[in-house]
FIVEX-802575 format. One record per residue (C-alpha): residue number from 1; residue in one letter; z, x, y. Coordinates in steps of 0.5 Angstrom, whole numbers, plus 500, padded with zeros to 3 digits. Example, Ala and Ser with C-alpha at 12.3 -4.5 7.8 and 13.67 -1.06 7.14 Angstrom:
2
  num  residuo   c3   c1   c2
    1        A  516  525  491
    2        S  514  527  498
This chain:
180
  num  residuo   c3   c1   c2
    1        X  106  868  452
    2        X  111  868  456
    3        X  118  868  451
    4        X  122  866  456
    5        X  119  860  456
    6        X  118  858  448
    7        X  126  860  448
    8        X  127  855  453
    9        X  122  851  448
   10        X  126  852  442
   11        X  132  850  446
   12        X  130  844  448
   13        X  130  843  441
   14        X  137  843  439
   15        X  141  849  442
   16        X  142  855  438
   17        X  144  862  437
   18        X  140  868  437
   19        X  138  870  430
   20        X  135  863  429
   21        X  133  863  434
   22        X  128  869  432
   23        X  128  866  425
   24        X  125  859  429
   25        X  120  862  434
   26        X  117  866  427
   27        X  117  860  424
   28        X  114  856  430
   29        X  109  863  431
   30        X  108  865  424
   31        X  104  873  423
   32        X  101  871  430
   33        X  107  874  435
   34        X  112  879  432
   35        X  118  879  435
   36        X  125  883  436
   37        X  132  880  435
   38        X  133  885  442
   39        X  127  882  446
   40        X  131  874  444
   41        X  138  877  447
   42        X  135  880  453
   43        X  131  875  454
   44        X  137  870  453
   45        X  141  874  457
   46        X  136  873  463
   47        X  135  866  462
   48        X  142  865  464
   49        X  142  869  469
   50        X  137  864  473
   51        X  141  859  470
   52        X  136  856  465
   53        X  140  857  461
   54        X  148  855  460
   55        X  153  858  453
   56        X  154  852  448
   57        X  159  854  445
   58        X  163  860  443
   59        X  162  860  435
   60        X  169  865  432
   61        X  166  869  425
   62        X  170  873  422
   63        X  167  880  420
   64        X  163  880  426
   65        X  162  879  434
   66        X  163  871  436
   67        X  156  868  436
   68        X  154  865  443
   69        X  151  859  442
   70        X  146  856  448
   71        X  143  849  451
   72        X  137  849  456
   73        X  140  846  462
   74        X  137  841  467
   75        X  133  847  471
   76        X  131  849  465
   77        X  128  843  462
   78        X  125  843  471
   79        X  121  849  469
   80        X  120  848  463
   81        X  116  842  463
   82        X  112  846  469
   83        X  111  851  465
   84        X  108  846  460
   85        X  103  843  465
   86        X  101  848  468
   87        X  094  850  465
   88        X  093  858  463
   89        X  088  863  468
   90        X  084  866  466
   91        X  085  872  461
   92        X  080  877  462
   93        X  082  884  463
   94        X  078  888  468
   95        X  083  894  468
   96        X  085  896  461
   97        X  084  902  457
   98        X  076  900  454
   99        X  073  899  461
  100        X  075  905  464
  101        X  072  909  459
  102        X  066  905  459
  103        X  066  906  466
  104        X  068  913  466
  105        X  061  915  461
  106        X  058  911  464
  107        X  058  912  471
  108        X  063  918  473
  109        X  061  922  467
  110        X  054  920  465
  111        X  055  922  459
  112        X  051  917  453
  113        X  053  921  448
  114        X  060  919  449
  115        X  059  912  452
  116        X  054  910  445
  117        X  061  914  440
  118        X  066  910  444
  119        X  062  904  443
  120        X  060  905  437
  121        X  068  907  435
  122        X  070  900  439
  123        X  065  895  434
  124        X  068  899  428
  125        X  075  897  432
  126        X  073  889  432
  127        X  070  888  425
  128        X  077  891  423
  129        X  080  887  426
  130        X  075  881  425
  131        X  076  882  417
  132        X  083  881  419
  133        X  084  874  423
  134        X  079  871  417
  135        X  083  874  412
  136        X  090  871  416
  137        X  086  865  418
  138        X  083  865  409
  139        X  092  864  409
  140        X  094  859  413
  141        X  088  855  411
  142        X  091  856  404
  143        X  098  853  407
  144        X  095  848  411
  145        X  098  852  417
  146        X  094  847  422
  147        X  097  850  428
  148        X  096  858  426
  149        X  089  857  423
  150        X  087  854  430
  151        X  089  860  434
  152        X  087  864  428
  153        X  081  861  430
  154        X  081  862  438
  155        X  083  870  436
  156        X  075  870  432
  157        X  071  867  437
  158        X  074  872  442
  159        X  073  877  436
  160        X  066  875  435
  161        X  065  874  443
  162        X  068  882  445
  163        X  062  885  439
  164        X  057  880  442
  165        X  058  884  450
  166        X  057  890  446
  167        X  050  889  444
  168        X  050  887  452
  169        X  053  894  454
  170        X  048  898  449
  171        X  043  895  451
  172        X  045  895  458
  173        X  047  902  458
  174        X  042  905  453
  175        X  036  902  453
  176        X  034  908  449
  177        X  038  907  443
  178        X  037  901  438
  179        X  043  903  434
  180        X  048  907  433
């Protein structure tokens, strides 16, 4: 996810300062994307340097630093519109740690027992993740949060696909095994 673009979207709806943007971000994305305040301020500095946001106002605060309110520039609006109109390229990560471990155990070390253990541990992880996602989905549905529910359903489908893929890995790479 592009935090910079999400901040542009939040600021295009209404000017804001860092803490306020964090709060609006959390309201928009719910529990799906934890965010630290420092990430907001770092990205605001980058966006300002790139000319995508500008300082709209400085509000003096008693007992604290001045609060800086930001707004989207015309260029920032164009960048946001382009980002929103561009489809996301496939998100497969064929260079992640699990793929590397699987390759090392299957091809380099040719260690079937450790490969079987890795596949079982990965399955356990995916099943735990699936339970957590389903619990969070129930909470979103109870709160009638259809956006969060839709995103969680996507994550659930991806996790279920990962589990199905592990079945195929076992069949292909450990043909003599039928289970853990």
